[in-house]
C-alpha positions in Angstrom: -78.5 20.3 -28.1 -75.8 20.5 -30.4 -77.6 22.9 -32.3 -77.9 25.2 -29.6 -74.0 25.0 -29.4 -73.5 25.9 -32.7 -75.4 28.5 -32.6 -74.5 30.2 -29.7 -70.8 29.5 -31.0 -71.3 31.5 -34.2 -72.6 34.3 -32.2 -70.1 34.6 -30.0 -67.3 34.2 -33.3 -69.3 37.4 -34.0 -67.2 38.8 -31.7 -63.6 37.2 -32.7 -61.4 40.5 -34.1 -59.4 39.4 -37.2 -55.6 39.3 -36.5 -54.4 43.0 -36.0 -57.5 44.5 -36.3 -57.4 46.0 -32.5 -54.0 47.5 -33.5 -55.0 51.1 -34.5 -53.6 53.2 -31.7 -56.5 55.5 -30.0 -56.5 59.0 -30.9 -54.5 62.2 -29.8 -56.6 63.4 -27.5 -57.4 60.3 -25.8 -53.7 59.1 -25.0 -52.6 62.5 -24.2 -55.6 62.9 -21.4 -54.8 59.2 -20.1 -51.6 60.0 -20.0 -52.3 63.5 -17.7 -55.1 61.2 -15.4 -51.9 59.5 -14.6 -48.9 61.5 -13.8 -51.3 64.3 -12.4 -53.6 61.6 -9.9 -51.8 59.0 -8.9 -51.5 59.6 -5.5 -55.0 61.2 -5.7 -57.1 57.9 -7.0 -54.9 56.1 -4.1 -56.2 58.3 -1.5 -60.0 58.3 -2.6 -59.6 54.4 -3.0 -58.4 54.4 1.3 -61.9 56.5 1.4 -64.0 54.2 -0.3 -62.8 51.1 1.3 -63.2 52.3 4.7 -66.9 51.9 4.6 -67.9 48.0 5.9 -70.6 48.1 2.8 -71.1 44.1 3.5 -75.0 43.6 2.9 -77.2 43.7 6.3 -79.7 41.0 5.3 -82.3 43.0 8.0 -81.7 46.7 6.4 -81.8 47.5 2.8 -79.0 49.2 1.4 -80.8 52.2 0.7 -81.8 52.4 4.8 -78.2 50.7 5.8 -77.0 53.8 7.5 -73.2 52.4 6.3 -74.3 52.7 2.8 -75.7 55.8 2.8 -72.8 57.3 4.5 -70.7 55.7 2.2 -72.8 57.1 -1.0 -72.2 61.2 0.9 -68.7 60.2 0.7 -69.1 59.1 -2.4 -71.2 62.7 -3.3 -68.4 64.6 -1.3 -65.9 62.7 -4.3 -67.8 63.8 -7.0 -68.5 67.3 -6.0 -65.0 68.0 -5.1 -63.6 66.6 -8.8 -66.7 68.6 -10.3 -68.9 65.9 -11.6 -72.7 65.9 -11.0 -74.6 63.6 -8.6 -77.8 61.9 -8.0 -78.6 59.4 -5.5 -81.2 56.6 -6.6 -81.5 54.9 -3.3 -79.5 51.5 -4.2 -77.9 53.2 -7.1 -76.2 56.8 -7.7 -75.5 58.4 -10.7 -71.9 60.6 -11.1 -71.9 62.3 -14.4 -69.8 64.6 -16.3 -71.3 66.6 -19.7 -74.6 66.7 -21.3 -76.2 65.2 -23.7 -79.2 62.6 -24.4 -76.6 60.7 -25.8 -74.8 59.0 -22.9 -72.2 56.3 -22.1 -72.4 54.1 -19.0 -69.6 53.1 -16.3 -71.2 50.2 -14.2 -70.0 49.6 -10.9 -70.9 48.4 -7.6 -70.3 49.7 -4.1 -71.1 46.6 -1.9 -68.9 44.0 -0.8 -68.5 40.4 0.4 -68.0 39.2 3.5 -64.8 38.9 5.2 -63.2 37.8 7.7 -60.8 40.2 9.8 -58.8 38.0 11.9 -57.4 36.2 8.2 -56.0 39.8 7.3 -52.8 41.6 8.9 -54.6 44.6 9.1 -58.3 45.9 9.2 -60.2 44.7 5.7 -61.5 47.9 6.0 -57.9 49.8 6.1 -56.3 50.5 2.8 -52.5 48.5 3.3 -49.7 50.5 1.8 -47.7 48.4 3.9 -48.0 44.7 4.8 -46.7 44.0 0.9 -45.2 46.5 -1.1 -46.7 47.4 -4.3 -50.1 46.1 -3.2 -53.3 48.1 -1.9 -55.1 45.7 0.3 -59.0 45.7 1.5 -62.0 44.5 1.2 -63.4 45.9 -2.1 -60.3 47.1 -3.4 -60.6 44.9 -6.6 -64.1 44.0 -6.2 -65.4 47.4 -6.6 -63.9 49.6 -5.2 -61.0 50.3 -6.9 -62.6 50.6 -10.4 -64.9 53.3 -8.7 -62.1 55.9 -7.7 -60.2 54.8 -11.2 -63.8 55.9 -12.9 -63.8 59.1 -11.1 -60.2 60.6 -11.7 -60.8 59.2 -15.2 -63.5 61.9 -15.3 -62.0 64.2 -13.3 -59.3 63.9 -15.9 -61.4 64.7 -19.2 -63.3 67.5 -17.2 -59.6 69.0 -16.7 -58.3 69.0 -20.3 -61.4 70.2 -21.3 -62.1 67.6 -23.9 -65.0 68.3 -25.8 -67.8 65.9 -25.4 -70.8 64.6 -27.7 -71.9 62.2 -25.0 -72.8 62.6 -21.6 -70.7 60.0 -19.2 -72.3 58.6 -16.4 -70.7 56.3 -12.9 -73.3 54.2 -12.1 -72.7 52.8 -8.9 -75.1 49.8 -7.6 -75.4 48.6 -3.7 -76.5 45.7 -4.0 -74.5 43.6 -7.0 -73.2 41.1 -4.3 -76.6 40.4 -2.3 -79.8 41.5 -4.3 -80.4 42.9 -8.3 -83.7 42.8 -7.8 -83.8 46.9 -6.8 -81.6 47.4 -9.7 -84.2 45.7 -12.4 -87.2 47.8 -10.7 -85.2 51.1 -10.8 -84.0 50.1 -15.0 -88.1 49.9 -15.3 -88.2 53.8 -15.3 -84.9 54.9 -15.2 -83.5 55.3 -19.3 -79.9 53.4 -19.5 -77.2 55.0 -21.5 -77.2 53.5 -25.1 -73.6 52.6 -24.8 -72.4 50.7 -21.7 -68.9 49.6 -19.9 -69.1 47.5 -16.7 -65.5 47.8 -14.5 -66.0 44.3 -12.8 -64.6 41.3 -14.2 -61.1 40.6 -16.2 -59.9 42.7 -19.4 -59.6 42.4 -22.7 -63.3 42.1 -22.5 -66.7 40.4 -21.5 -68.6 39.6 -24.0 -70.0 36.0 -22.1 -70.6 35.0 -18.7 -71.7 31.8 -17.4 -75.1 30.9 -15.2 -74.3 30.5 -11.7 -76.4 27.8 -9.9 -76.8 26.1 -6.6 -77.1 22.5 -5.5 -77.8 22.2 -1.5 -78.8 19.2 0.4 -79.1 18.8 3.5 -77.5 15.5 5.0 -80.2 14.5 7.9 -80.3 13.5 11.5 -83.3 11.4 11.0 -82.5 7.9 8.7 -78.6 8.7 9.6 -76.5 5.3 11.6 -76.1 5.5 15.1 -72.7 5.8 15.7 -70.4 2.7 15.6 -70.0 1.1 19.0 -66.3 1.6 19.5 -65.3 2.4 15.7 -63.6 5.4 14.6 -66.8 7.9 13.0 -66.6 11.2 11.9 -68.8 13.2 14.4 -68.4 16.9 13.2 -67.6 18.3 9.7 -67.9 21.5 8.3 -66.4 24.6 6.2 -67.0 27.9 4.4 -67.5 31.5 4.8 -70.4 32.1 2.0 -71.5 30.5 -1.3 -69.4 32.4 -3.9 -66.1 31.9 -1.8 -63.9 28.7 -2.3 -63.5 28.0 1.4 -59.8 28.0 2.9 -61.1 26.5 6.0 -62.6 22.9 7.3 -62.8 21.5 10.5 -63.4 17.7 11.6 -64.0 15.6 14.8 -63.0 12.0 14.5 -64.6 10.2 18.0 -63.0 6.9 19.0 -59.8 8.0 16.6 -56.4 6.5 16.9 -52.9 7.1 16.4 -52.3 4.8 13.2 -55.7 6.8 12.0 -54.2 10.2 12.7 -51.0 9.0 10.7 -52.7 7.5 7.9 -54.7 11.2 7.5 -51.7 13.1 7.7 -49.9 11.1 5.0 -52.7 11.7 2.5 -53.6 15.2 3.6 -49.6 15.7 2.6 -50.0 14.9 -0.9 -52.4 17.5 -1.3 -50.8 20.2 -2.4 -51.6 24.1 -1.0 -53.2 22.4 2.6 -52.4 22.4 6.0 -53.5 21.1 8.8 -53.8 20.7 12.1 -54.5 17.7 14.8 -55.4 18.0 18.4 -56.3 15.3 20.6 -59.2 15.5 23.0 -59.3 12.7 24.7 -60.2 10.0 22.4 -61.2 12.7 19.4 -59.2 14.1 16.9 -60.2 17.5 16.1 -58.9 18.6 12.7 -58.4 21.9 10.9 -57.7 22.4 6.9 -56.7 25.4 5.4 -56.8 26.4 1.7 -56.9 28.9 -0.2 -59.7 31.2 -0.8 -61.1 32.5 -4.2 -64.0 33.7 -6.2 -66.2 31.2 -6.5 -66.5 31.6 -10.2 -62.9 30.5 -10.5 -62.1 27.6 -8.3 -58.8 26.7 -10.3 -57.4 29.8 -8.3 -58.3 28.5 -4.7 -57.2 25.2 -3.2 -60.8 23.8 -1.4 -60.6 23.2 2.4 -63.8 21.3 2.3 -63.2 18.8 -0.7 -59.6 18.2 0.3 -60.1 17.9 4.2 -63.0 15.1 2.9 -60.4 13.7 1.1 -57.4 13.7 3.3 -60.5 11.0 5.6 -60.9 8.8 2.6 -58.6 6.5 4.3 -61.0 4.1 5.3 -64.7 3.2 4.8 -67.2 5.9 7.4 -70.3 5.2 8.8 -73.3 7.1 7.3 -73.6 9.3 10.7 -75.1 12.6 9.9 -70.9 14.0 9.7 -69.9 10.8 7.9 -72.5 10.6 5.3 -71.5 14.1 4.6 -67.9 13.2 4.0 -68.9 10.4 2.2 -71.4 12.1 0.0 -68.4 14.8 -1.1 -66.1 12.0 -1.4 -68.4 9.7 -4.0 -70.1 13.1 -5.7 -67.7 16.1 -5.7 -63.9 14.6 -5.2 -61.0 17.0 -5.8 -62.1 17.7 -9.1 -64.0 21.3 -9.9 -65.9 20.6 -12.8 -68.6 18.0 -11.8 -67.2 14.8 -13.2 -67.8 12.4 -10.8 -71.6 14.1 -9.8 -73.5 11.4 -12.6 -73.5 12.8 -16.2 -73.5 16.4 -15.2 -70.0 17.6 -16.5 -69.7 19.2 -19.9 -67.9 22.3 -21.9 -68.7 24.8 -24.1 -66.1 26.0 -26.7 -65.8 29.4 -26.1 -67.3 29.1 -22.5 -65.3 26.7 -21.2 -66.2 23.8 -18.6 -69.0 24.0 -16.0 -67.6 24.4 -12.8 -69.0 22.8 -9.6 -67.5 23.5 -6.0 -69.0 22.7 -2.7 -68.3 26.4 -0.8 -70.5 25.9 2.6 -70.8 22.8 4.8 -72.6 23.8 8.1 -75.0 22.5 10.6 -78.7 23.6 10.2 -81.5 22.4 12.5 -82.4 19.1 10.3 -78.7 18.0 10.0 -75.4 19.2 7.7 -76.3 21.3 5.0 -74.2 21.1 1.5 -74.3 23.9 -0.7 -72.2 23.5 -4.2 -71.8 26.2 -6.2 -72.1 25.9 -10.0 -71.1 28.2 -12.9 -72.5 26.8 -16.0 -71.8 27.3 -20.0 -74.1 27.6 -23.1 -74.6 24.2 -24.6 -77.2 22.7 -22.3 -80.8 23.8 -21.3 -81.5 24.4 -17.8 -84.1 21.8 -17.8 -81.6 18.7 -18.9 -79.2 19.9 -16.3 -81.4 20.0 -13.8 -82.9 17.0 -14.8 -79.0 15.6 -14.6 -78.8 16.6 -11.2 -81.5 15.5 -9.8 -80.9 11.7 -11.2 -77.3 12.0 -9.7 -78.9 13.0 -6.4 -81.7 10.1 -6.6 -79.1 7.6 -7.5 -76.7 8.6 -4.5 -79.9 8.5 -2.1 -80.9 4.6 -2.9 -77.5 3.3 -2.3 -76.6 5.5 0.7 -79.6 7.5 2.7 -82.4 10.2 2.0 -81.3 13.3 1.6 -83.9 16.8 2.9 -84.4 19.9 1.6 -83.0 19.0 -1.5 -82.7 22.9 -3.9 -81.4 23.1 -7.0 -81.5 26.2 -9.2 -79.3 26.4 -12.7 -79.3 30.1 -13.8 -78.6 31.0 -17.4 -75.6 31.8 -19.1 -75.1 35.1 -20.5 -74.1 35.9 -24.5 -73.9 39.8 -25.2 -75.0 39.8 -28.7 -74.8 43.9 -29.7 -71.7 45.9 -28.8 -70.3 48.1 -31.5 -67.9 49.7 -29.2 -66.0 46.3 -28.7 -63.4 47.5 -31.2 -62.7 50.9 -29.5 -62.0 48.6 -26.0 -59.9 46.4 -28.1 -57.8 49.3 -29.9 -57.1 51.1 -26.3 -56.3 47.5 -24.2 -54.0 46.6 -27.2 -51.6 50.2 -27.0 -51.8 50.5 -23.2 -50.3 46.5 -22.5 -48.7 46.2 -25.7 -50.6 42.9 -26.6 -51.4 42.1 -30.0 -54.4 41.4 -31.6 -56.8 40.6 -27.7 -60.0 38.9 -28.2 -63.2 38.8 -26.1 -63.6 36.2 -23.3 -65.8 34.6 -21.2 -66.0 34.3 -17.6 -67.6 32.1 -14.7 -69.2 35.2 -12.3 -72.1 37.4 -13.1 -71.7 41.4 -13.6 -74.4 43.6 -14.2 -73.9 43.7 -17.5 -76.7 41.7 -18.6 -79.1 44.8 -17.4 -77.7 47.2 -19.3 -77.8 47.6 -23.0 -74.8 46.6 -25.2 -72.7 46.0 -21.8 -69.1 44.6 -21.8 -66.6 43.7 -18.7 -63.6 46.1 -19.2 -61.3 45.3 -16.7 -60.1 45.9 -13.9 -58.1 42.0 -13.8 -55.4 41.4 -16.5 -55.4 38.2 -18.4 -53.5 35.7 -16.7 -53.7 37.0 -13.2 -55.7 35.8 -10.2 -59.1 37.9 -9.6 -58.4 38.4 -5.9 -62.4 39.7 -5.4 -64.6 37.3 -2.9 -60.8 35.9 -1.1 -59.3 36.4 2.2 -56.2 38.4 0.4 -58.0 41.1 -2.0 -56.1 43.7 -3.2 -55.2 45.8 -6.2 -51.2 46.5 -7.4 -50.5 50.1 -7.7 -49.4 49.3 -11.1 -52.8 48.0 -11.9 -55.0 50.5 -10.6 -52.3 53.3 -12.6 -53.0 51.3 -15.4 -56.5 51.0 -15.4 -56.8 54.7 -14.8 -55.0 55.4 -18.5 -57.0 52.7 -20.1 -60.8 54.1 -18.1 -59.8 57.6 -19.1 -58.4 56.7 -22.8 -62.0 54.4 -23.5 -63.9 57.4 -22.2 -62.6 60.0 -24.4 -62.9 57.7 -27.4 -66.6 56.7 -26.4 -67.7 60.4 -25.4 -65.8 62.7 -27.8 
C-alpha cells in the first residue's frame, strides 16, 4: 500500500508546474479573440443559457435519453443554436457533436446536457426558468453551472473564433452527452466506434485544472423490519426516520417521528440541535407523538464540506437518550455509531484514510428511505488513491459485521467501490495554466484533484478546466444552483483563449 501511494504521488508530481512556469501570457490572437467574445456576446450567452436550462433534462428511468422527448427537444434547440452561430452539428443519439473547422487533428470540448433531479418547491422561481432577478448578479437554474452554462460558453467561444477568422490547424468539436448524471455506458459504447479528438478538455469541474478524481462508491444497507425490536411499552421510541433526495446530493431535509414523547424530551432534542451550526428544526405534536423536521444545506456529495447534512445532524440531535432498536431507532443508532456528524468515515471501523494530493476519503449518508424490507440507508463515498478496492471493501464489511454482532442483522447489504482516476498524459496542461493565470491574475496555478467524477476519464488526455473557481462553493447538484454573470463571462474569455491556443 505504501509503494502504491508513493508511485501514484510521483505520477501526480509530474504535473506540478515550476514556480513562474504558468505566467506566460497567451498569444495576442488568443487575448484579442477572448476580449472580442466577452464584449460582443455578453448578453447573447445569457439568452442562450436561458434556452438551454428551460428543458428538464433529468433522466427518466423508463425512457432512454435518445428516445426521451424532452432530451430530443433539447437537442433540437442545440442544433438551432449551432446553425445560427455558423457551426456544424451531428446527432449521434446520446451524444451530439458541434464543430468548427476541418482537419484530422481535433480539439475536443467535453460537456453534458442532462441534469440532476430537482425539488421545485425549494426555488424562488421554476428551476427550469433562468432566474436573473432574485439574486442580483446570479443566474439561477438547474444546470446553470452543471453543465449547461459551460455548453453556452463553449458555443460562443467557437462563434467568436469563427467571427474573427482565426486560422485553425485543428478542428474544434464540442461534445454534449445526455447521460453523464445517470448512465455512462452509452458514451463508452459510442467511443468504441467513434474516434475521439487527440486533445480534450472537460468543462464540468473546477479551475485551475483537474488531473485526478476520486473514485465514487456506495455502502447501502437495509435496517430490517424482521429482527428489529418491538416498540417498548409506554417508553419513547423512534417510530419513523428518513431524509435525502438522491445519492449524489448532501441532503438538506430529514424527518423523524418520536412516539410516546414528552415535553422534556423535546426540550433536550431542541437544545442539542441548537448547537449545530447551519441547522433549522421544527417540532409538531401529534397527540403523544413528536414530529421533527430538520433542514440543512444541500451540496454536491463529492464536496460534503460545502453542505450541512440534515440526516446526520438529525440523528445526532436525537442522541439525547438510548433508543430501542426498532427499525427507525436502529437506523438512528446506526447513523450515530457508524457515521456521526463527521464526513470522512472516522467512525466506520478502520476505513478512513487520505492521500497527500487527492485528500481524504469522504463518507456521507445521502438517502434514507423506507422500502418493503425496512429502512434503507445509502452512504455515498469518494475515495482517493492509497488503498486497493479490495482492502477498502474488506474494511467496510468488517465494520458492518462488528456492528451487526452488537446490534442486529442488516439486510440487502451492497458495497460498491470504484477506482480513483489520475490523468498521466496531458501535454496541453501548461497552456491551460497560462490562460488561467493571465485572465485571473493568480500566479503559479497548479492542477488539483476533486471528489467528483467527470467524462474526462473516457477521452484521451482530458483534464477538466472549470467552470468553478478555486475556493468557491460548487453549486451543481444543490437546490441553489447558479453561476454568476461575472463568472460566466470570465469563463467565456478563458475558454475562447484556450481554444485559440490549442487549435490555431
